[in-house]
N, C-alpha and C positions, 0 to 999 in steps of 0.2 A: 374650478375644475374644467371649465370650458364646455364646449358642446361636444358631448361624447356619444350621444345616441343617434347614430346615422342609420342603423339597421336594427330592427327588433328581432326578426326571425333569422338567426344566423345559422341554425342547425348544428352549431358546435357543441351543444349540450346533448345531442342525440346519443352520445356514448356514455352518459351518466355522470359527466363532469361539468363543472361550471368554472368560469373565470373570476378570479378575485381582482380587486382594484390594482394590485401590483403585477397583473398579467400572469400570475401563476394559475394553474388549473388544479382543482381538488374535486374529490368525489362529492356528488350532491348529498350524500349521506353523512358527510363530515360534521363534526360538532360546530365548526364555524358557520357552515351553511345553515345548519339547524337554527342556530342563534339568530342569524340574519333573517331567516324566514319567519321566525316567531316575532321579531321586532317589526317586520313588514306587515305581518298579519295584525298586530296590535295597532299599527298606524292606520290600517284600513278600517278596523273596527271603530277607531276614534273618528275617522272620516264619516262613517255611518252615524255615529252619535251626533255629529255636528248637523245632521239633517233635522234634528229635533229642536223644539222650542227650548230656549234657555236664556238666562240673563246675559247681556252683552259681555260683562267681565269674564264670565265662565267660558263663553265662546272664544274670546281673545286668548284666554289661557290655554284652551285646548288646541287652538291653531298654533300657538307657540310650542306646545308639546309635540305637535306633528312635525314641526321643523327640527326640534331637538331629536326626535326619534329618527328622522332622516339622517341627521348628523351621526347618531349612534350606529345606524346601519352602515354608513360610510366608514366609520372607525372599524367596525367589525370586518368590513370587506378588505381592509389593508392591514395585515399583521404588523403590529408595532406602532401604528399610526394613532394619534390622539386628535379627535375632532369634537367630542362632547366635553365641554369645559365644566369645571366645578360650579361656575356661576349658574348653570342650568339647574343644578341641584338646589341652589339657594332660592330660585324662583318657586320650586315645588314646596320647599319648607315654608316659605312665606304664605303661599296659597293654602297650605294645610292649616297653618295657625289661624289665618283669617276666617276660613270657612268653618273650622271646628269651633271657633269662639261663638259663632252664631247658631250652632245646633244644640238641641237639648242633649244632656249627657245620656249615653246609652246604658240601660240597666238590664236589657234583655238582648238576646241574639236576634238578628233580623234576617229575613230571607232575601235572596237576590230577586226582588220582585217590586211591583208597584207600577209606576207609569212606564211607558215604553222607553222614554229617555233614561230613567233610572235603571231599568233592566239592562239596557245597552251599556250603561256605565259599569254595571256589574260584570257584563261580558268582558269589557275592557280590563277590568280588575283581574279577572282570572287569566286572561291572555297575558297580561303584564307579569303575573306570577310565573306562568310557563316560560315566558321569555327570560325572566330572571333566572329560573332554574337552568335554562340552556346556557346562559352566560356564565353561571357558576360552574357548570360542567366544563365549558370551554376553558375557563380560568384555571381549572385543576389540571388541564392537559397542556396549556400554553400560558405564557405570560400575558396578562391583560392589565390595563389601568383599572383603578378602583371605581372611577366615576360611573361607568356603564352599569355595573351591578347595583351600586347604591341608587342610581337614578331610577332603575326599574323597580326596586324595592319601594322607594318613596312614591313612585307613580302609582303603584298598586294601592297604596294607602290613600292617595289622593282620589283615585277613582271610587273607592268605597265612600269617602266623604262626599264627593260630588253626586253619587247616587242618592245619598240622603238629601242633599240640597235639591236635586231635581224632583224628588218625591214630594217636596213641600211647595213646589211652584204655585199651585192653585189651591193651597190649603190642605194638601194631602199629608200623609205621614208615612213612616216606615211600615213595612209588613213584618210583624213580629212572629217568631217561631213559637208554635204552641207545643212546648215541651211537656210530655206527660210527667216527667220527673219534677219539673218546676211547678206544675199544677198541683202535684201531691205535696209540695213543700219539702222535698228531700233535696239534699245537695249531692253532687257527684262524689262517689266513693262511700256514701253513708250506708249503702246496701252491701258493701264488701266487694262490689264488682269493679270499683275504681274507674 
């Protein structure tokens, strides 16, 4: 793309619009800008997560994710453009399979808690879900490639798994939800309230 950032404060957005990568201007409230902003926020939260202690392979994976999210943001900024490739999705699938295989099977719900790193991974998970919803909404209004939506869906799953990995770094564990219903031995729907 070359060197494009020659000036940061342009004042061109003072009227409530922003420029896309194809030089068109759209309202900052548009679905496309919302999706771009959510992806940018997600990338920033992953940057914060990278400040925490973690195994080197997890760190390398998250750095790769940051690059792919930047590609995704670039794709969203140019209608009709494709920058995020299906190979990026395959990297997430492989990481999910690898890390899931090392974790104990979940038999209870867990809270988004534990270590600071795990908690930040859960924040990334929820922001990924929001970004996914924004991309889905944009895809209902405009034509989009499938990979961005699928990537964000899979990334949210991966962040859940990585939160579990990070909670176990120093012999820790997940933080389990203390459900009154589970404690009483009843199942959902058995009381007629579904």
